[in-house]
N, C-alpha and C positions, 0 to 999 in steps of 0.2 A: 167500476170502470168508467173512465171520462174521456172523451174525444173532443172536448172543447174546453179551452181555445185550441185551436190547431195552427201550425206553422209550416209552411211549404218553402223549402229552400231548393233552388235549381240553378243550373248553369245557364249562362245566356246563349251558349253556342249549341246548335243543333247537331245531331248526329249526322255525319256525312257518309252516306252509304245506303244499303238497303234497310229501309225502316222496319219492313216485316221481320227480316232476320234478326236485327237488333231487339225488336220487341219479343220475339220468340225466346231469344237466349235470356233477356231480362225476365220473362215470365218463369222460364224454367229454374232461374236463380231464385226468384221469390218462393216458387213452390218448395225448392230444396230448404230454404230458410225456415218455411213454416213446418215442415217435416221434422227438421233438426230441433226447433224449439218444443214441439208437441212431444218428441221423445226425451228431451232433456229436462222438461219441467218437473216431473215427478222427484228427480234427484239432484236438480240443479235450481236453487232457489232464486238465482239471479235472473233465469230465463233469458239468458244472453247467448247469442249464436253469431259467429263469424263463418263466411263463407266465400270461396274463390272458384269461379268456373271459367273454362277456356272459352274465349269469344271466337277468335280467328287465329289459328296457328300460334303465334308468339304473343298474343294480346290476351288479357284477362279482365274479367268483370268482378269486382269485389262488392260483396253485400253484408249488410248488418241488419239483425232483428232483435229487439229486446222489449221485455215488459218490465214493469215495476214489480218488485218481489211479492207483495202481499196480495195481488189478485189472483183469482183462481186460474186454472189452466184453460177452462172454457172462455173465460172472459178475455184472456191473453190471446187466444186464437181469433177471436172475434174482432179484437182491437187492431191485431195485425193485419188481418184480411181486409178491413176497412181502410187501413193506412195504405196497403199495397194497390187496392182498387184506386184510391184517390191519387196515388203517385203515378200509376200508369195511364190513367184516363184524362186527368186534367193537370195535376200539379207539375209534372216534369214530363209531360208526353213528347217523345222524340228528342229529348236532351241527354247529352252525354253523362250527365251526373245529376242526382236529385235526392232530397231527404223529405219525409213527413214526420213531424213530431207532433204526438198527442200527449196529454198529461199522463196516459196510462202505458204508452208503447212508442216505439221509434222503428222506422224503417229507413235504409239509406243504401244507395248503390253509387259505385264510383270506378272508372277504369284504373284509377291509380290506387296503390295500397295506402290506405289510411289508418293502419293499425300495424303494430309490430307483431313479429311472431311470439307467441306465448313462450313465457320463460320455461326453460326445460324442454322445450320441444325440439325433437331430433331432427335436424336438417337431412335432406335428401342426399344420399350417398356419403352421410358423414361417418368416418371410420370408427369403430368401437374402441373405447380406450383400452380395453383388454387386448385387443389386437395390436394396438401401439406398444403395450408394455412387453407383450410376449414375442412379437416379431420384429421390433425395432431396439427397444431398450436392452432386453435380455442379450441379444447378440454383442451390442456395443460392450456391455459389461464383462461378457465372456472374453472378448478380444483384448479389452483393457487389462483384465486379470492375467490373461496369457502373456501379454507384452511385459507386464511387471515382473512375473515370475522368470521370464527368459532373461531380463535385465539383471535381476538378482542372481541368477545362475551364472551369467557371464562375469559380473563383478566379483563374485566369491571365487571363480575359477582363476581370475587373474590375480587375486589377492593371494591366493595358494600359490601360484607360480612365482609371485614376486619374492614370497617368504622363502620358498625353496631356493631361489637363486641366491638370496642373501646369505642364507645358511651355507650354501656351497662356497661362496666366495669370501665370506668373513667369519665362517665358523661359529655362528650362533646370533644372538639378538643384537642387532646394531646398536640400539640405544644404550645398552650396558658396555659396549666395547669402545665407542667412539671417545668417551671421556678419558680412556686410559691410553688411547694412541698418542705417540709424540712423533713429529715430523721434523726432519732437519731442513734447513733453508733450501738446499739444492732440490729436494724433492718437491717442495712447494713451488719453486722457480720452474721446475720442468712441468708440473701439473699446469701451471697458469700460461705456459708458453712465454716464458721470460717476462711475466707480467705484461703481457700484450694488451694494447688498448682495446683490441677486439674482444677481450675477455673482461673489461672493465664494466662493473654492473652498478657502481654507485659511488658516492663520496660521503665521508663521515668525518667526526672529529679526529684529527691527528692523522689523516691518511685515507687512501682510496681503497674500494673494495673490488676484489677480483674474483671470478668464478674460474674453477679448474676441475681436472678429472685425473685420478691416479690411474696407472695401468690396468687395475682390476676393475675399473668402471666406477669407482666410488667418487661421487661429486663432492666438491668443497667450496667454501666462500672463504676468502682470505682478506684481511685488511693489512695493507702494506703501511708502515708508519712513515711519515714524512722524516727525511733524514734531519733536517733542521729544526725539528721540534723538540730537541732535547731541552730539559730544564736548565742545562748549563748556559744556555743562550741568556738567561736573565742578566747576565753581567753587561750585556750590551744596552740594556735599558737604564737610562739615567734616572734618578729620583724624579726629576721633573716631569718625565714621560710617564713614570708609574703613577704619580700624583694626578696627571691629566687622565689617565685611564680610569682610575678610581672614581674621579669627578664625573666622567662620562657615564660610568655604569649607575652612579648614584642619581644622576640627572635622568636616566632612562626609567629607573625604578619609581622615582617620584612622579614622572608622567604617567605611568601605569596606575599606581595607587591614587593620585590626587588630580591631575590635570585632565586625564582621559574622560571623554563622554561616559564611557563604560569603566567601571572599577575592575581591574584585572589583577589577579594573583598568578605570577608566572609558574611557580611550583617546580621550576627546573633550571634554576640559574647555576651556571658552572662555566668555566674558562672556555670551554668548547663551543658555548652558546654566546660568546661575546666576540663580535666582529670589529676589526680594527681597519681604518683606512690607511693611506699613506701618510697621513698627518697624526696617526695615533688616536683619532677620535673613535670612541667605543660606542657600539650600537648592540642592542639586546636582540637576539634572533631565536628561532625555533620556539613557537607558541603551540607546540602539539599537546602539551599537558597543562597550558594555561586554563584557568577558571574564571569566568565572569560572574561577579557578585553584586549585589545591591549596594549602592552608594553608603547607605548607614549600616551595612551589614559588617559586623566585627569579627566573625568567625564562620567556618563551615566544616562540614564532616563529609567524609567519603569512605566507602568500603574497599575502593579500588586505589591502593596506593602505588603510585609509579613515579620514577625519578631516579636520581642517582644518589646512592648512600654515601655518606661523607659530606654531602652537600644539603641534605634534608634536615630540616629541625627535628628534634626528638619527638615532639608531640605529633608531628605529621608522620613520622617514620613508625612509631609505634601505635598511635591512636587514630591515625587518619584525619587529624584536625589541622586545618590550613587557615592562614590569615596573612595580613601583611607582614607579621613578624617572621613567617616562614621564608619569605623573600629576603628579609633583613638578615637572618641567620645565614642563608646562602651567601649573601653579600659579603658578610663578615669573613666567612671561610676564603672567599675569593680574594679579599683584602690581605688576609694572612699569607696566602700563596704569592701575591705579587710583591709583598714587602720581604718575605723570606726567600722567595725564589725556589720554593719546594712545592710539590704537590701533595695535597692532604691524603689522597687515596693510596699514593705510592710511598708514603713516608716511613722510614725505618728508623726511628730514634733510639734513645738509650733508655734504660730502666724499663724495658718491655713495653714501651709505649708505642703503639702502632700507627697513630694518626697525629697529624699536626695540630688540631684544635686542642686534643688532650695536653700534648707537650707544652703549647702555649699557655694553657690553663694552669698547668703545674708551675711554670715559671712565675705567672702572675702571683699564684698563692705563695710561693717561695720568697718573692721579693717583698710581699706585703707583709711578712712575718718580722 
């Protein structure tokens, strides 16, 4: 055991109040520290004890006592007693805080806490985790499950009512019946309130879309074709106007493929996506299916094939492969429609040929023979 050299650390401020009362509380704290160290030494090799005692009402006095691990219990107690005596009689007599450090032990007191609560120590009035689980979490889980089951029951009941209603009004599965229904114009006109603007829900290629309802409650959506959209009006277009439209479309495709900062494949070029102003200048519209590709990318693939059959290239329609050639194919179909004045998807040709492209291809092959 060594008690030299020694260090005395004390506060410059004296305790303001009853010196006897302060010294009595300090002595009681030191005695408690000695007792705790003596009890802990046989099973605690660190010989380290922290202690807090109430000084006055809401004020505390914190103490620390510790010996080096390898000295005996008797030597530890002697070292601590000498340090406490030195601390109270000369080192920090009457000071609000003080410490004595020997090579073999240390004693310290301070009105402010200078150590954290030990890890894992349970705070006063801290709720038990099991209490939280069984008294808070469990009821919340029960309520959540109950609400879910109730909502599921309500949805199932509503679905059964809807199914019963449709069976009573339409005599079976709607999805299997709708495709076989045919309506005359007067029925549709009555259901849409004479195509009232109040029932208009959108605009599309070649006409506006209206909502309607039949007397039995069955809701419908109807597209009313524009009266002047007949292919017969192609006779009003001069060859100069047609050529100007074709050039405008070609210029738009060139911009998308070459001149744009991003290379864009439109993937849905068709007449309804070509807008004309009053001077017959063509603009490409509706980029909902367009795809952005890398500048040097030659081809792309997709598993989701969307577009309008009759204008899609064969490799895109069958394999999902798209490239600049996909738009060029669609552009070629549009040129045939502009030149011939006939629509590809509505074409009813001779020799059982159902589309304009096949008919033109057959004519080319025949003339080349």
